[in-house]
DRENKOLDREN-298896 format. One line per 5 residues: for each residue x, y, z of N, C-alpha, C, O. Coordinates in Angstrom, 1 decimal, always signed. Example, Ala and Ser with C-alpha at 12.3 -4.5 7.8 and 13.67 -1.06 7.14 Angstrom:
<recs>
+13.2:-5.7:+7.8:+12.3:-4.5:+7.8:+13.2:-3.3:+7.8:+14.2:-3.3:+8.5 | +12.8:-2.2:+7.1:+13.7:-1.1:+7.1:+12.9:+0.0:+7.9:+13.4:+1.1:+8.0
</recs>
This chain:
<recs>
+13.2:+26.1:+19.4:+11.9:+26.8:+18.9:+12.3:+27.5:+17.6:+13.2:+28.3:+17.6 | +11.5:+27.3:+16.5:+11.8:+28.0:+15.2:+11.6:+29.5:+15.3:+10.8:+30.0:+16.0 | +12.4:+30.2:+14.5:+12.3:+31.7:+14.4:+11.0:+32.1:+13.7:+10.5:+31.4:+12.9 | +10.5:+33.2:+14.2:+9.3:+33.7:+13.5:+9.6:+34.2:+12.1:+10.8:+34.6:+11.8 | +8.7:+34.1:+11.3:+8.9:+34.4:+9.8:+8.3:+35.8:+9.6:+7.1:+36.1:+9.9
+9.1:+36.7:+9.0:+8.6:+38.1:+8.7:+7.7:+38.1:+7.4:+7.9:+37.3:+6.5 | +6.8:+39.0:+7.4:+6.0:+39.3:+6.2:+7.0:+39.9:+5.1:+8.1:+40.4:+5.5 | +6.5:+39.8:+3.9:+7.3:+40.4:+2.8:+7.5:+41.9:+3.0:+8.6:+42.4:+2.7 | +6.5:+42.6:+3.5:+6.7:+44.0:+3.7:+7.8:+44.3:+4.7:+8.6:+45.2:+4.5 | +7.8:+43.5:+5.8:+8.8:+43.7:+6.8:+10.2:+43.3:+6.3:+11.2:+43.9:+6.7
+10.2:+42.3:+5.4:+11.5:+41.9:+4.9:+12.1:+43.0:+4.1:+13.3:+43.3:+4.2 | +11.3:+43.7:+3.3:+11.8:+44.8:+2.5:+12.3:+45.9:+3.4:+13.3:+46.6:+3.2 | +11.5:+46.2:+4.5:+11.9:+47.2:+5.5:+13.2:+46.9:+6.2:+14.1:+47.7:+6.4 | +13.4:+45.6:+6.5:+14.7:+45.2:+7.2:+15.8:+45.4:+6.3:+16.9:+45.9:+6.7 | +15.7:+45.1:+5.0:+16.8:+45.2:+4.0:+17.1:+46.7:+3.8:+18.3:+47.1:+3.7
+16.0:+47.5:+3.8:+16.2:+49.0:+3.5:+16.9:+49.6:+4.7:+17.9:+50.4:+4.6 | +16.5:+49.3:+6.0:+17.1:+49.9:+7.1:+18.5:+49.4:+7.4:+19.3:+50.1:+7.9 | +18.8:+48.1:+7.0:+20.1:+47.6:+7.2:+21.1:+48.3:+6.2:+22.2:+48.6:+6.5 | +20.6:+48.6:+5.0:+21.4:+49.3:+4.0:+21.7:+50.7:+4.4:+22.7:+51.3:+4.1 | +20.8:+51.3:+5.2:+21.0:+52.7:+5.7:+21.9:+52.8:+6.9:+22.2:+53.9:+7.4
+22.4:+51.6:+7.4:+23.3:+51.6:+8.5:+22.8:+51.3:+9.9:+23.6:+51.3:+10.8 | +21.5:+51.0:+10.1:+21.0:+50.6:+11.4:+21.4:+49.2:+11.8:+21.6:+48.4:+10.9 | +21.6:+49.0:+13.1:+22.0:+47.7:+13.6:+20.8:+46.8:+13.7:+19.6:+47.3:+13.6 | +21.0:+45.6:+13.9:+19.9:+44.6:+14.1:+19.0:+45.0:+15.2:+17.8:+44.8:+15.1 | +19.5:+45.5:+16.3:+18.7:+45.8:+17.5:+17.8:+47.0:+17.1:+16.6:+47.0:+17.4
+18.4:+48.0:+16.4:+17.6:+49.2:+16.0:+16.5:+48.8:+15.1:+15.4:+49.3:+15.2 | +16.8:+48.0:+14.1:+15.8:+47.5:+13.1:+14.7:+46.8:+13.8:+13.5:+47.0:+13.5 | +15.0:+46.0:+14.8:+14.0:+45.2:+15.5:+13.1:+46.2:+16.3:+11.9:+45.9:+16.3 | +13.6:+47.3:+16.8:+12.7:+48.2:+17.5:+11.8:+49.0:+16.5:+10.7:+49.2:+16.8 | +12.4:+49.3:+15.4:+11.6:+50.0:+14.4:+10.4:+49.2:+13.8:+9.3:+49.7:+13.7
+10.7:+47.9:+13.5:+9.6:+47.1:+12.9:+8.8:+46.3:+13.9:+7.8:+45.7:+13.5 | +9.2:+46.3:+15.2:+8.4:+45.6:+16.2:+8.6:+44.1:+16.1:+7.6:+43.4:+16.2 | +9.8:+43.7:+15.9:+10.1:+42.2:+15.8:+11.2:+41.9:+16.8:+11.9:+42.8:+17.2 | +11.4:+40.6:+17.0:+12.5:+40.2:+17.8:+13.9:+40.4:+17.1:+13.9:+40.3:+15.9 | +14.9:+40.7:+17.9:+16.2:+40.9:+17.2:+16.7:+39.6:+16.5:+17.3:+39.7:+15.5
+16.4:+38.4:+17.1:+16.8:+37.2:+16.5:+16.1:+37.0:+15.2:+16.7:+36.4:+14.2 | +14.9:+37.4:+15.1:+14.1:+37.3:+13.8:+14.7:+38.2:+12.7:+14.9:+37.7:+11.6 | +15.1:+39.4:+13.1:+15.7:+40.3:+12.2:+17.1:+39.7:+11.7:+17.4:+39.8:+10.5 | +17.8:+39.2:+12.7:+19.1:+38.6:+12.3:+19.0:+37.4:+11.4:+19.8:+37.2:+10.5 | +18.0:+36.6:+11.6:+17.7:+35.4:+10.7:+17.4:+35.9:+9.3:+17.8:+35.3:+8.3
+16.6:+37.0:+9.2:+16.2:+37.5:+7.9:+17.4:+38.0:+7.2:+17.6:+37.8:+6.0 | +18.3:+38.7:+7.9:+19.5:+39.3:+7.2:+20.5:+38.1:+6.8:+21.1:+38.3:+5.8 | +20.5:+37.1:+7.6:+21.4:+35.9:+7.2:+20.8:+35.2:+5.9:+21.6:+34.9:+5.1 | +19.5:+35.1:+5.9:+18.9:+34.5:+4.7:+19.1:+35.3:+3.5:+19.4:+34.8:+2.4 | +19.0:+36.6:+3.6:+19.2:+37.6:+2.5:+20.6:+37.5:+2.0:+20.9:+37.4:+0.8
+21.6:+37.4:+2.9:+23.0:+37.3:+2.5:+23.3:+36.0:+1.8:+24.0:+35.9:+0.8 | +22.7:+34.9:+2.3:+22.9:+33.6:+1.7:+22.2:+33.5:+0.3:+22.7:+32.8:-0.6 | +21.1:+34.2:+0.1:+20.4:+34.2:-1.2:+21.0:+35.2:-2.1:+20.5:+35.3:-3.3 | +21.9:+36.1:-1.7:+22.5:+37.1:-2.5:+21.6:+38.2:-2.8:+21.6:+38.8:-3.9 | +20.7:+38.5:-1.8:+19.7:+39.6:-2.0:+20.2:+40.8:-1.1:+20.5:+40.6:+0.1
+20.2:+42.0:-1.7:+20.6:+43.2:-1.0:+19.8:+44.4:-1.5:+19.1:+44.3:-2.5 | +19.8:+45.5:-0.7:+19.1:+46.7:-1.0:+19.9:+47.6:-1.8:+21.1:+47.7:-1.5 | +19.4:+48.2:-2.9:+18.0:+48.2:-3.4:+17.8:+46.9:-4.1:+18.6:+46.3:-4.8 | +16.5:+46.5:-4.0:+16.1:+45.2:-4.7:+15.9:+45.4:-6.2:+15.5:+46.5:-6.6 | +16.2:+44.4:-7.0:+15.9:+44.5:-8.4:+14.4:+44.8:-8.6:+13.6:+44.3:-7.9
+14.2:+45.5:-9.7:+12.8:+46.0:-10.0:+11.9:+44.8:-10.4:+10.7:+44.8:-10.1 | +12.5:+43.7:-10.9:+11.7:+42.5:-11.3:+11.5:+41.5:-10.2:+11.0:+40.5:-10.4 | +12.0:+41.8:-9.0:+11.9:+40.9:-7.9:+10.6:+41.3:-7.1:+10.6:+42.2:-6.3 | +9.5:+40.6:-7.4:+8.2:+40.9:-6.7:+8.2:+40.2:-5.4:+9.1:+39.5:-5.0 | +7.1:+40.4:-4.7:+7.0:+39.9:-3.3:+7.1:+38.4:-3.3:+7.7:+37.9:-2.4
+6.4:+37.7:-4.2:+6.4:+36.3:-4.2:+7.8:+35.7:-4.4:+8.3:+34.8:-3.7 | +8.5:+36.3:-5.4:+9.9:+35.9:-5.7:+10.8:+36.2:-4.5:+11.7:+35.4:-4.3 | +10.7:+37.3:-3.9:+11.5:+37.7:-2.7:+11.3:+36.7:-1.6:+12.3:+36.3:-1.0 | +10.1:+36.3:-1.3:+9.8:+35.4:-0.2:+10.4:+34.0:-0.5:+10.9:+33.4:+0.4 | +10.3:+33.6:-1.8:+10.9:+32.3:-2.2:+12.4:+32.3:-2.1:+13.0:+31.2:-1.8
+13.0:+33.4:-2.4:+14.5:+33.5:-2.3:+14.9:+33.3:-0.8:+15.9:+32.6:-0.6 | +14.2:+34.0:+0.1:+14.6:+34.0:+1.5:+14.1:+32.7:+2.2:+14.7:+32.2:+3.1 | +12.9:+32.3:+1.9:+12.3:+31.2:+2.6:+11.8:+30.1:+1.5:+10.6:+30.0:+1.3 | +12.7:+29.5:+0.9:+12.4:+28.4:-0.1:+11.6:+27.3:+0.7:+11.9:+27.0:+1.8 | +10.7:+26.6:+0.0:+10.0:+25.5:+0.6:+11.0:+24.4:+0.9:+12.0:+24.2:+0.1
+10.7:+23.6:+1.9:+11.6:+22.5:+2.3:+11.6:+21.4:+1.2:+10.6:+21.2:+0.6 | +12.8:+20.9:+1.0:+12.9:+19.8:+0.0:+12.4:+18.5:+0.6:+12.9:+18.1:+1.7 | +11.4:+17.9:+0.0:+10.9:+16.6:+0.5:+12.0:+15.5:+0.3:+12.5:+15.4:-0.7 | +12.2:+14.8:+1.4:+13.2:+13.7:+1.4:+12.5:+12.4:+1.2:+11.6:+12.0:+2.0 | +12.8:+11.8:+0.1:+12.1:+10.5:-0.2:+12.8:+9.4:+0.6:+14.0:+9.2:+0.4
+12.0:+8.7:+1.4:+12.6:+7.5:+2.1:+12.4:+6.3:+1.3:+11.3:+5.9:+1.0 | +13.5:+5.7:+0.9:+13.5:+4.5:+0.1:+13.5:+3.3:+1.0:+14.5:+2.9:+1.7 | +12.3:+2.6:+1.0:+12.2:+1.4:+1.8:+12.8:+0.2:+1.1:+12.6:+0.1:-0.1 | +13.5:-0.6:+1.8:+14.0:-1.8:+1.1:+12.9:-2.8:+0.7:+11.9:-2.9:+1.5 | +13.0:-3.3:-0.5:+11.9:-4.2:-0.9:+11.9:-5.6:-0.2:+13.0:-6.0:+0.2
+10.8:-6.1:+0.1:+10.8:-7.5:+0.7:+11.4:-8.5:-0.2:+11.6:-8.3:-1.4 | +11.8:-9.6:+0.3:+12.4:-10.7:-0.5:+11.2:-11.5:-1.1:+10.8:-12.5:-0.5 | +10.8:-11.1:-2.2:+9.6:-11.7:-2.8:+9.9:-13.1:-3.3:+9.0:-13.9:-3.4 | +11.1:-13.4:-3.7:+11.5:-14.7:-4.1:+11.2:-15.7:-2.9:+10.7:-16.8:-3.1 | +11.6:-15.3:-1.7:+11.3:-16.1:-0.5:+9.8:-16.1:-0.2:+9.3:-17.1:+0.3
+9.1:-15.0:-0.4:+7.7:-14.9:-0.2:+7.0:-16.0:-1.1:+6.1:-16.7:-0.6 | +7.4:-16.1:-2.3:+6.8:-17.0:-3.3:+7.0:-18.5:-2.8:+6.2:-19.3:-2.9 | +8.2:-18.7:-2.3:+8.5:-20.1:-1.8:+7.6:-20.4:-0.5:+7.1:-21.5:-0.4 | +7.5:-19.4:+0.4:+6.8:-19.6:+1.6:+5.3:-19.9:+1.3:+4.6:-20.6:+2.0 | +4.8:-19.2:+0.2:+3.4:-19.3:-0.1:+3.0:-20.7:-0.6:+1.8:-21.1:-0.6
+4.0:-21.5:-0.9:+3.7:-22.9:-1.3:+3.5:-23.8:-0.1:+3.1:-25.0:-0.3 | +3.8:-23.3:+1.0:+3.7:-24.1:+2.2:+2.2:-24.1:+2.7:+1.5:-23.2:+2.5 | +1.8:-25.2:+3.3:+0.4:-25.4:+3.7:+0.1:-24.4:+4.8:+0.8:-24.2:+5.8 | -1.0:-23.7:+4.7:-1.5:-22.7:+5.7:-0.9:-21.4:+5.6:-1.2:-20.5:+6.4 | +0.0:-21.1:+4.7:+0.7:-19.8:+4.6:+0.0:-18.9:+3.7:-0.3:-19.4:+2.5
-0.3:-17.7:+4.1:-1.0:-16.8:+3.2:-0.1:-15.5:+3.1:+0.8:-15.3:+3.8 | -0.5:-14.7:+2.1:+0.2:-13.5:+1.9:+0.1:-12.5:+3.0:+1.1:-11.8:+3.4 | -1.1:-12.5:+3.7:-1.2:-11.6:+4.8:-0.4:-12.1:+6.0:+0.2:-11.2:+6.7 | -0.2:-13.4:+6.2:+0.6:-13.9:+7.2:+2.1:-13.5:+7.0:+2.8:-13.1:+7.9 | +2.5:-13.6:+5.8:+3.9:-13.2:+5.4:+4.1:-11.7:+5.6:+5.2:-11.3:+5.9
+3.1:-10.9:+5.3:+3.2:-9.5:+5.5:+3.3:-9.1:+6.9:+4.1:-8.3:+7.3 | +2.6:-9.8:+7.8:+2.6:-9.6:+9.2:+4.0:-9.9:+9.7:+4.6:-9.2:+10.6 | +4.7:-11.0:+9.2:+6.0:-11.3:+9.6:+7.0:-10.2:+9.1:+7.9:-9.8:+9.8 | +6.7:-9.7:+7.9:+7.6:-8.7:+7.3:+7.5:-7.4:+8.2:+8.6:-6.8:+8.4 | +6.3:-7.0:+8.6:+6.2:-5.8:+9.4:+6.7:-5.9:+10.8:+7.2:-5.0:+11.4
+6.7:-7.2:+11.3:+7.3:-7.4:+12.6:+8.8:-7.2:+12.6:+9.3:-6.7:+13.6 | +9.4:-7.5:+11.5:+10.9:-7.3:+11.4:+11.2:-5.9:+10.9:+12.3:-5.5:+11.1 | +10.3:-5.3:+10.2:+10.5:-3.9:+9.7:+9.2:-3.1:+9.9:+8.4:-3.0:+9.0 | +9.1:-2.5:+11.1:+7.9:-1.7:+11.5:+7.6:-0.6:+10.5:+6.4:-0.1:+10.4 | +8.6:+0.0:+9.9:+8.4:+1.1:+8.9:+8.2:+0.6:+7.5:+8.3:+1.4:+6.6
+8.0:-0.7:+7.3:+7.8:-1.2:+6.0:+6.5:-0.8:+5.4:+5.7:+0.0:+5.9 | +6.2:-1.4:+4.2:+5.0:-1.1:+3.4:+3.8:-1.6:+4.1:+3.8:-2.6:+4.8 | +2.7:-0.9:+3.9:+1.4:-1.4:+4.3:+0.9:-2.6:+3.5:+1.5:-2.8:+2.4 | -0.1:-3.3:+4.0:-0.5:-4.5:+3.3:-0.9:-4.4:+1.9:-0.5:-5.2:+1.0 | -1.7:-3.3:+1.6:-2.1:-3.2:+0.2:-0.9:-2.9:-0.8:-0.9:-3.5:-1.9
+0.0:-2.1:-0.3:+1.2:-1.8:-1.1:+2.1:-3.0:-1.2:+2.7:-3.3:-2.3 | +2.2:-3.8:-0.2:+3.0:-5.0:-0.2:+2.4:-6.0:-1.2:+3.2:-6.6:-2.0 | +1.1:-6.1:-1.3:+0.5:-7.0:-2.3:+0.7:-6.5:-3.7:+1.0:-7.3:-4.6 | +0.6:-5.1:-3.9:+0.8:-4.6:-5.2:+2.2:-4.9:-5.7:+2.4:-5.3:-6.8 | +3.2:-4.6:-4.8:+4.6:-4.9:-5.2:+4.8:-6.4:-5.5:+5.6:-6.7:-6.3
+4.2:-7.2:-4.7:+4.4:-8.6:-4.9:+3.8:-9.0:-6.3:+4.4:-9.8:-7.0 | +2.6:-8.6:-6.6:+2.0:-8.9:-7.9:+2.9:-8.3:-9.1:+3.0:-9.0:-10.1 | +3.4:-7.1:-8.9:+4.3:-6.6:-9.9:+5.6:-7.4:-10.1:+6.0:-7.7:-11.2 | +6.1:-7.9:-8.9:+7.3:-8.8:-9.0:+6.9:-10.1:-9.7:+7.7:-10.6:-10.5 | +5.8:-10.7:-9.4:+5.4:-11.9:-10.0:+5.3:-11.7:-11.6:+5.6:-12.6:-12.3
+4.8:-10.5:-12.0:+4.7:-10.3:-13.4:+6.0:-10.2:-14.1:+6.0:-10.3:-15.4 | +7.1:-10.0:-13.4:+8.4:-10.0:-14.1:+9.1:-11.4:-14.1:+10.1:-11.5:-14.7 | +8.4:-12.3:-13.5:+9.0:-13.7:-13.5:+8.7:-14.4:-14.9:+8.0:-13.9:-15.7 | +9.3:-15.6:-15.0:+9.1:-16.4:-16.2:+7.6:-16.6:-16.5:+6.8:-16.8:-15.6 | +7.2:-16.6:-17.7:+5.8:-16.8:-18.1:+5.4:-18.2:-17.8:+6.2:-19.1:-17.8
+4.1:-18.3:-17.5:+3.5:-19.6:-17.2:+2.5:-19.9:-18.2:+1.9:-19.0:-18.8 | +2.1:-21.2:-18.3:+1.1:-21.6:-19.2:-0.3:-21.4:-18.7:-0.6:-21.9:-17.6 | -1.0:-20.5:-19.3:-2.4:-20.2:-18.8:-3.4:-21.1:-19.6:-3.3:-21.3:-20.8 | -4.3:-21.6:-18.9:-5.3:-22.5:-19.5:-6.7:-21.9:-19.5:-7.3:-21.8:-18.5 | -7.1:-21.4:-20.7:-8.4:-20.8:-20.7:-9.5:-21.9:-20.6:-9.4:-23.0:-21.1
-10.6:-21.5:-20.0:-11.7:-22.4:-19.8:-13.0:-21.8:-20.3:-13.3:-20.6:-20.1 | -13.8:-22.6:-21.0:-15.1:-22.1:-21.4:-16.1:-22.2:-20.3:-15.9:-23.0:-19.4 | -17.2:-21.4:-20.3:-18.1:-21.4:-19.2:-18.8:-22.8:-19.1:-19.2:-23.4:-20.0 | -18.8:-23.3:-17.9:-19.3:-24.7:-17.6:-18.5:-25.8:-18.2:-19.0:-27.0:-18.1 | -17.3:-25.6:-18.7:-16.6:-26.7:-19.3:-15.9:-27.6:-18.3:-15.9:-28.8:-18.5
-15.4:-27.0:-17.2:-14.6:-27.8:-16.2:-15.0:-27.4:-14.8:-15.2:-26.2:-14.5 | -15.0:-28.4:-14.0:-15.2:-28.2:-12.5:-14.1:-29.0:-11.8:-13.9:-30.2:-12.0 | -13.3:-28.2:-11.0:-12.2:-28.8:-10.3:-12.6:-29.1:-8.9:-13.1:-28.2:-8.2 | -12.4:-30.3:-8.5:-12.9:-30.8:-7.2:-11.7:-31.5:-6.4:-10.9:-32.1:-7.0 | -11.8:-31.3:-5.1:-10.8:-32.0:-4.3:-11.1:-31.7:-2.8:-11.8:-30.8:-2.5
-10.4:-32.5:-2.0:-10.5:-32.2:-0.5:-9.3:-31.2:-0.2:-8.2:-31.4:-0.7 | -9.5:-30.3:+0.6:-8.5:-29.2:+0.9:-7.3:-29.8:+1.6:-6.2:-29.1:+1.6 | -7.4:-30.8:+2.4:-6.3:-31.3:+3.2:-6.4:-30.8:+4.6:-6.1:-31.5:+5.5 | -6.8:-29.6:+4.8:-7.0:-29.0:+6.1:-8.4:-29.4:+6.6:-9.3:-29.6:+5.8 | -8.5:-29.6:+7.9:-9.7:-30.0:+8.5:-10.2:-28.9:+9.5:-9.5:-28.0:+9.8
-11.5:-29.1:+10.0:-12.0:-28.2:+10.9:-12.6:-29.0:+12.1:-13.1:-30.1:+11.8 | -12.6:-28.4:+13.3:-13.2:-29.1:+14.4:-14.7:-28.6:+14.5:-15.0:-27.5:+14.4 | -15.6:-29.6:+14.8:-17.0:-29.3:+14.9:-17.4:-29.8:+16.3:-17.2:-30.9:+16.7 | -18.0:-28.9:+17.1:-18.3:-29.2:+18.5:-19.8:-29.4:+18.6:-20.6:-28.6:+18.1 | -20.2:-30.6:+19.1:-21.6:-30.9:+19.3:-22.1:-30.0:+20.5:-21.6:-30.2:+21.6
-23.1:-29.1:+20.3:-23.5:-28.2:+21.4:-24.2:-28.9:+22.5:-24.2:-28.4:+23.6 | -24.7:-30.1:+22.2:-25.4:-30.8:+23.3:-24.5:-31.6:+24.2:-24.6:-31.6:+25.4 | -23.5:-32.3:+23.6:-22.6:-33.1:+24.4:-21.2:-32.6:+24.6:-20.5:-33.0:+25.5 | -20.8:-31.6:+23.7:-19.5:-31.0:+23.8:-18.5:-31.9:+23.1:-17.3:-31.6:+23.1 | -18.9:-32.9:+22.4:-18.0:-33.8:+21.7:-17.4:-33.0:+20.5:-18.1:-32.3:+19.8
-16.1:-33.3:+20.3:-15.5:-32.6:+19.1:-15.1:-33.6:+18.1:-14.5:-34.6:+18.3 | -15.6:-33.4:+16.9:-15.3:-34.2:+15.7:-14.6:-33.4:+14.7:-14.7:-32.2:+14.6 | -13.9:-34.1:+13.9:-13.1:-33.5:+12.8:-13.8:-33.6:+11.5:-14.1:-34.8:+11.1 | -14.0:-32.5:+10.8:-14.7:-32.6:+9.5:-13.7:-32.3:+8.4:-12.8:-31.5:+8.5 | -13.9:-33.0:+7.2:-13.1:-32.8:+6.0:-13.7:-31.7:+5.2:-14.9:-31.4:+5.2
-12.9:-31.0:+4.4:-13.4:-29.8:+3.6:-13.3:-30.2:+2.2:-12.2:-30.3:+1.6 | -14.5:-30.3:+1.6:-14.6:-30.6:+0.1:-14.7:-29.2:-0.6:-15.5:-28.3:-0.2 | -13.9:-29.0:-1.7:-13.9:-27.8:-2.5:-14.2:-28.1:-3.9:-13.6:-29.0:-4.5 | -15.1:-27.3:-4.5:-15.3:-27.4:-6.0:-15.2:-26.0:-6.6:-15.8:-25.0:-6.0 | -14.5:-25.8:-7.7:-14.3:-24.5:-8.3:-14.6:-24.6:-9.8:-14.0:-25.5:-10.5
-15.4:-23.7:-10.3:-15.7:-23.7:-11.7:-14.5:-23.0:-12.4:-14.0:-21.9:-12.0 | -13.9:-23.7:-13.5:-12.7:-23.2:-14.1:-12.8:-21.8:-14.7:-11.9:-21.0:-14.7 | -14.0:-21.5:-15.3:-14.2:-20.2:-16.0:-14.4:-19.1:-15.1:-13.7:-18.0:-15.2 | -15.3:-19.2:-14.1:-15.7:-18.1:-13.3:-14.9:-18.0:-11.9:-14.9:-17.0:-11.2 | -14.3:-19.2:-11.6:-13.6:-19.3:-10.3:-14.6:-19.3:-9.1:-14.2:-19.2:-8.0
-15.9:-19.4:-9.4:-16.9:-19.6:-8.4:-16.6:-20.8:-7.5:-16.2:-21.9:-8.1 | -16.6:-20.7:-6.3:-16.1:-21.7:-5.4:-17.2:-22.2:-4.4:-18.0:-21.4:-3.9 | -17.3:-23.5:-4.3:-18.3:-24.1:-3.4:-17.5:-24.9:-2.3:-16.6:-25.7:-2.7 | -17.8:-24.8:-1.1:-17.1:-25.4:+0.0:-18.1:-26.1:+0.9:-19.1:-25.5:+1.3 | -17.8:-27.4:+1.2:-18.8:-28.2:+2.1:-17.9:-29.1:+3.0:-16.9:-29.6:+2.6
-18.4:-29.2:+4.2:-17.8:-30.0:+5.2:-18.4:-31.4:+5.2:-19.7:-31.5:+5.2 | -17.6:-32.5:+5.2:-18.1:-33.8:+5.3:-17.4:-34.5:+6.4:-16.3:-34.1:+6.8 | -18.0:-35.6:+7.0:-17.3:-36.3:+8.1:-16.1:-37.1:+7.6:-15.2:-37.2:+8.4 | -16.2:-37.6:+6.4:-15.1:-38.4:+5.9:-14.8:-38.1:+4.5:-15.4:-37.3:+3.8 | -13.7:-38.7:+4.0:-13.3:-38.6:+2.6:-13.6:-40.0:+1.9:-13.0:-40.3:+0.9
-14.6:-40.6:+2.4:-14.9:-41.9:+1.8:-15.5:-41.8:+0.4:-15.9:-40.7:+0.0 | -15.5:-43.0:-0.2:-16.1:-43.0:-1.6:-17.5:-42.5:-1.7:-17.9:-41.8:-2.6 | -18.3:-42.8:-0.6:-19.7:-42.4:-0.6:-19.8:-40.9:-0.5:-20.6:-40.3:-1.3 | -19.0:-40.3:+0.4:-19.1:-38.8:+0.5:-18.6:-38.2:-0.8:-19.1:-37.2:-1.3 | -17.5:-38.7:-1.3:-16.9:-38.2:-2.5:-17.9:-38.2:-3.7:-18.1:-37.2:-4.4
-18.5:-39.4:-3.9:-19.4:-39.5:-5.1:-20.7:-38.7:-4.9:-21.3:-38.2:-5.9 | -21.1:-38.5:-3.6:-22.3:-37.7:-3.4:-22.0:-36.3:-3.8:-22.9:-35.6:-4.4 | -20.9:-35.8:-3.4:-20.5:-34.4:-3.8:-20.3:-34.3:-5.3:-20.7:-33.3:-5.9 | -19.7:-35.3:-5.9:-19.4:-35.2:-7.3:-20.7:-35.2:-8.1:-20.8:-34.4:-9.1 | -21.6:-36.0:-7.8:-22.9:-36.1:-8.5:-23.6:-34.8:-8.5:-24.1:-34.3:-9.5
-23.7:-34.2:-7.3:-24.5:-33.0:-7.1:-23.8:-31.8:-7.9:-24.5:-31.0:-8.5 | -22.5:-31.8:-7.8:-21.8:-30.6:-8.4:-21.6:-30.7:-9.9:-21.4:-29.7:-10.6 | -21.5:-32.0:-10.4:-21.5:-32.1:-11.8:-22.8:-31.7:-12.5:-22.8:-31.1:-13.6 | -23.9:-32.0:-11.8:-25.2:-31.5:-12.3:-25.3:-30.0:-12.2:-25.8:-29.4:-13.1 | -24.7:-29.4:-11.2:-24.7:-27.9:-11.1:-23.8:-27.3:-12.2:-24.2:-26.3:-12.8
-22.7:-27.9:-12.5:-21.8:-27.4:-13.5:-22.5:-27.5:-14.9:-22.3:-26.7:-15.7 | -23.2:-28.6:-15.1:-23.9:-28.7:-16.4:-24.9:-27.6:-16.7:-25.1:-27.3:-17.8 | -25.4:-27.0:-15.6:-26.3:-25.9:-15.8:-25.7:-24.7:-16.5:-26.4:-23.9:-17.1 | -24.4:-24.6:-16.4:-23.7:-23.5:-17.1:-23.2:-23.8:-18.5:-22.7:-22.9:-19.1 | -23.5:-25.0:-19.0:-23.1:-25.4:-20.3:-23.9:-24.6:-21.3:-25.1:-24.4:-21.1
-23.4:-24.2:-22.5:-24.2:-23.6:-23.5:-25.2:-24.6:-24.0:-24.9:-25.8:-24.0 | -26.3:-24.2:-24.5:-27.3:-25.2:-25.0:-26.8:-25.9:-26.2:-26.0:-25.4:-27.0 | -27.2:-27.2:-26.4:-26.7:-28.0:-27.5:-27.4:-27.5:-28.8:-28.6:-27.0:-28.7 | -26.7:-27.6:-29.9:-27.4:-27.1:-31.1:-28.6:-28.0:-31.5:-28.6:-29.2:-31.4 | -29.6:-27.3:-31.9:-30.9:-28.0:-32.3:-30.7:-28.6:-33.7:-30.2:-28.0:-34.6
-31.3:-29.8:-33.8:-31.3:-30.4:-35.1:-32.7:-30.4:-35.7:-33.7:-30.4:-35.0 | -32.7:-30.3:-37.0:-34.0:-30.3:-37.6:-34.3:-31.5:-38.4:-35.3:-31.6:-39.1
</recs>
């Protein structure tokens, strides 16, 4: 159990009575404190080089800080995740940054929280070799493909399970994304999606210059 802390007024009284020759027991009786508390105060004063009479420029706040300095915060340095391996793992199908963070926390429960993990990863990526960035004008390009992953669709009437393909279209400038499920990746399904979304993309094109 930690020792009780004396007020600054009582600290001054302890130092004065100790300098006059009173024992720790006698001082404790005079100021109404535990003997152990008085002893702790005298030990702190000796360690801080404080004795009676006190210097005139040592005010109450300075005296308290000399005897009871604030605890020094200990910075816990967490080891950084292996972001090079994280980047390799992200190239695998179905692997996400959140999944890799969950594996990281499973192996290191005191590790970084998810938001900090993502911030550190993005900072690490920024230190890697530069990559070629491709700027896109609004409505200029529409990127389309099937995701590769499929989803199961259950017929509520029969319970039959069918597998649907995932068609994805992304506008290059805005990154607006459209996702649609189709039963197949046949030419008919592909062209139907392409026709509809090329028309949508055209709506974002700037108007053609008028001729006179």
